[in-house]
N, C-alpha and C positions, 0 to 999 in steps of 0.2 A: 309625697306629701298629699297630693290630691286624693290618693287612694285612702289614706288615713282619715282625711276629712269626710270623704264619702262614707266610710265605715262608721265614723262617729255619728254622722247625721242619720244613718240607717238605724243604728242601735237606739238613738233617741227618738225615733219616729219622725224625723224631719224637723225637730225643734232646735233652732239655732241658739237657744238660751244655754245649751250644754257647753257652748264655747266660752261662756262668761261665768260659770258656776264656781270654779275654784279660785282661791286667792292667787295661786300661781299663774293661772291663765289670765286673770285680770292684770297682774303685774307685767306679763309678757305683752298684752295688748297696749298697756301704757308705754312700755319701752319702745314698741314698734311705732306708736304715734309720735313719740319724742324724736325718734330717729328721722322721721319724715318732716316734722314741723320745725324743729330747732334750726336746721340749716336754712329753711325758708325765711325765718324771721331774724336770724343772727346778723345778717348784713344790714338790715334796716335798723335794728337796735344799735349796732356798732356805729353806724353813720350818724344816728341821732344823738348819741351821748359823747362822741369824741368831737373835740373842736376842729373846725376846718383849718387846714394849713394856710397861712398867709405867706405869699412869696414876696 
């Protein structure tokens, strides 16, 4: 994977904008961000919206 990234950056002359030009790549970046961010905030949101159990 690193080799392909290096190749893409070499072809584009070092311009990282190549990684965000197609709609497919933007969709994959969004999916990757959601995979990282949703688990971080899911516990906080769950605790905020569910009522506390009273014993």
